[in-house]
N, C-alpha and C positions, 0 to 999 in steps of 0.2 A: 841645284838638285834632280839626280830623275825620279821622274813620276815612278808610282808603286800601278801601276798599269802596265809601263811597259817592262817591267821585270817582272810581274805577272807572264805577261806574252811573253818573253822571250823565258821564261819557267815553264811557259803548255809547249814550246819547240823546244825545245832539249832534255826535260826533265832536269836540269841542274838543280842547285840550291840553291834558296832566296839571294845566300849572301855575295853567292859565287857570279849570278844571275846581274849585280846588285855593282859587282864591282869591273866585271867587261862591261855592261851600260858605262857606268862612269870613262875606262879605260877610254871607253869607243866613242866617245863623246856624243850620245846617246843612238849611235850609227847603230839600228837590231842589226844589218848584216855582217858588221864590222861584231859586235858582240858572238855572237852563232858563231863567226869563226875563227874569234879567242876561245871561246869554250872548247870549241875541236876541237886545236892544236893543245888545249892542258888537254885537253880527251886522249893525245896523244902518246905525253906523257904519261897523265895516268899509269895510258896502259902498257906504257914503260916498264914505268916502276910495277905492277900488275904480273907483270907478264911469267913471270918465274915463281909466283905464286898459286898452290896445285888445285883446279878444278872439279872436282866425283863427284858433287853432286852436278842438280840438273832435271830435266823436263822433259819425251817422248813429245813433240806431235807429228799431227798425220793429218792432210786432207785430201781432197780429190773426189771420184766417183766407180762406179761398179769397172772400169775394165782402165782407171790407170790411175795409181798413188803416189802420193810423193812423202815422205818423210824424211827427218830430221830427228839430230837431239843436239840443243846444245844446255852447253855445260858453265857450269857454278862453281864459287866457294865455297857456299855457304848454303842450309836446307829454309832458310830462312831467302832468303833472297830466291829460293826453289818454288817456294806457293806466295811474292810479290804474284800480286796480280799486271804491273805491267810488263816482269817478265815472260809470264806465262805465254801472255797477247803479243811480244816480242817475237814469243816461239810457235806461234799459227801460226806469227804473219812470215813467216821463211817459208814455212810449212808452200805456203799460198804461192813464195815467192820461186822457189823452188819447184811448184807444179807450173810456173808463168813460164822460168828464163830459161828451162836444163841446167843438167849439173854445171855444167864450165861460167855458165854464165852468171852461175847463181853463187860462188866458192869468190866470186870476183867483190860480190855486190852485198855477201856475204860476211868478209872481212871488209872490207870500209865499214857497215853499220852500226858493228860490232867497236869495230875500234874510234873509228871519229863519232856514234853518237851515243851505245848502251852503253859504252864503259864509264861517260861518265856523266851521264843516267842513274845508270844503279848501283856507280863505286868500288864492282868487285870486277875478276881477273873472270871475263867468260873466255869460252873459248868452241868453235862450230865440231861438234864428232861426227858422228857417224851421219850421213847422207844417200837415200834410197830415191828412184823415183823408177815401179814397178807396172808393169804393163802390160795385159792380158784379159784373152776375151769374157774371164770374168776374177775381178778381184776385187777380196772387202779385208778390214782393220779392224784388231781390235785395241782400243787399248784402256789399262786398269787406271779403276781409276784415282792410282795416286801418281799413276801419267811418266813412271817410271817401269815402267814396261808394258811394253805391245811388240804384236807380234802383222805378220799379214800371209793373207795364203790367197794362191792363184788357179783357180781351178782356168782347164781347157776347155771340161763340162760341165753342168753345177751350175745350182744359182749362185747368186750376192745373199742372202740366206746365214748359206751353209757355210757358203766360205769363210762368213764373221763365224761363224758357231767352232768352225776349226782352228781360226786364227784364236778364241777364247780356252782352248781348250791346247793350243801350242804357249801363248806365254804360261799358261798352269804344270804345265808336264816338262814345257822343256824337251822334247826330241833333240836328238841330231843329227837327224838322219830323216829322207823321208821314208826310204826304205830297204829291206837288208843288202840290198846288190848293192845298193849308193856304200856302206861299210866296205875299209880296204884290206884286203887282207891280213896288211901288218896291224889292223886293230883289231882281227880276228885270230892271228898265232897269239898275239902276243895277250886276250885274252886264256885262250888256252892254256898258254906255263900260269899265268894268274891258278884256275881252276885246275890241274897239274898238282902245283905245289899246298892244296890248299885242300887237296883231295888225299896226295898222298900221306901231310900231318894229319891224316883220322883212319893212317891203316889202311887203304884203302886198295885193295890188290891191280898190277895194272891192267886185267883182264875186263874189267865192272868200271875204274877212271873212265876208257875209250867207248864206254855203256851211258854212261852220266856227263861228259863233254857235250853231248848234242843238243842233252837238258841242259844244261847251264845255257847254252850254245844260246840256244832257241829263245829264254827266260833276257839274255841279255836284249837283246833284236827285242824282244818286247819291251824293252823298258826305253832305249834308246829310239828307233825307227817310231815312225807319224804312226806310219799305215799297221805298223805290228801295236801301239800299243788300242787301252782299254779305256772307248769314251767316256768326258768325264761325268756325263752330263748319263750313263746308260752303263751301268757295268756289269751287261749280258753282251755287250755289240764292242768290238773295236772299232774302231777308226777305220780299215781295213773294208768289215762290214755293213757301214755306215756311211762311206763314197756306194758303196756296189747295191744296197739297195735305193739309191738316190742315182745309177749308174755316171754319177760319180769320178772323174780321175784329179789328182790334183798333181797342177805343172811344177811347182816352188811353192816353198814359205823362208819366212827369210823374219828371226825373232829379236828383241831391239830391247837389248835391260841397260839400268845404271845404275 
């Protein structure tokens, strides 16, 4: 009969259930390497069966320093698994590996890791979501406590603490653009059409509509452009003013949400 210590060792190595470990060791005649291989093969079959199941839950993981940051989204099927310590630790490991390997090598590593190990260990369909490596003179991030919303902000001038504060703002206010110049003319024309129809339905004359449109578009910029938004920690200044006061310039920002 297979020794219980061997079963526990195999469980520690693979994360598979006790009964699955016992069965694998019996089939492998207590050869640990063969038992691990058997469980991995079963993991591949399991992955195949689960591949069509939606993986809409998950977590975001971020790691790095003030010049280089890696971000990954790791998706699973249920919120129960998303809150599981093993799953969260795996996401953190993925982020570190992305920073170490770079995007292309990481994708190959992650695909094998998910198929051969994590699906066996966790028992749900798992998928890798968005992955990024952001590099800049100054870069910092903010990850919300639920690990489902995050942001990274890169500055060409400024300090890491400011980048983190703005990243926190980005997670909360969800800007779509950095500045008005980044909004395409098509988007602006569409907004004008909508506002015109609204104003016409209110009975406003044409000459008044044109004057009101300018204010409407400026309000639109304040809603969707990061530098025009009111800073969440000080409603007396915009992000643009915050940057100007610290002689800082945003190079780019990215928001992540599950």
